[in-house]
N, C-alpha and C positions, 0 to 999 in steps of 0.2 A: 870190571867188563863182568857184564849178566853174559849169565849159563844157557847155552841156546842147544833147543831139542829140533828133532826135524818126524815127524809125517812126512811117509816117503811112503806113495801110488807107484802105480806105472809107468814107464819110459823111461828116456834118458839123463833127466834132469836130477832126480834123485841120486842118481852113480854119476853124477859130475862132478853134486853139492859134495857128496858121502867122501870121493875120490881126493878133490882137492881140504877137504879139513884132515884127513889125513892124510896127503903127503907134508900140510904148514902142520902137526902137532896139536890140532882141538878137539879136544874132545867133544863129538859128537852124538850123546843118544840118538835110539831111534828109532819108531814104532814102523814095521816093515808094513803094509796089510794088505800081504799077500803071497803068500810061498814065495813065489816066486822071486816078489822084490826079497824078499826077506836072503832068499841063495845069491841076489845077484849085491847085496849088500854089504855079507856076511865078511871079505874081505880086507872093507876099508872102516866096517862100524863092532868094535870091540862089544857095546855095550847097544847090539840090536834085539831085540823080543817082536814076535810078530804078532797082533793082533788083530779084529776083524775091527772093521768100523763102528761095528753097533757096541764097541768095548771099550766103553766113551773109560769106566770108572776103572780099569787097567790102565788102560793108554796114561789116564791123568795122575794116576797113584806111580806109575813108573817113573816119570816124569818128578815125581816129587821126589822120588826117591832120588832120584842121580840131580837133586836142588835146580831144575835145568825153570827159568823164569822168564822164558820167547821160546813161542812156538813155530815154523815153519814149518806149514802142508805144501810140499805140492805133488805135481804128479799124478794123472788121472787115479779114480777109483772105479772100479767095475764092481756091478754087482747083479748077480745073476736070476736070471727069473727062472 
């Protein structure tokens, strides 16, 4: 089975996915794109980090460190102006 990771934006879907993975004992390395999302997902994601959407190198390295082979990106990405 391929190792799956999640890039999580705002909304209910990232939390629903994290809850389901946690309940089924599936490890889900997660990158939260805001502090609010990170706080929301902390109870369900033991391997959670927070980076901004523009920090692509850090995001990639995080997933490489956890041997993630596939990534799903869910939720809204908000950009402050």
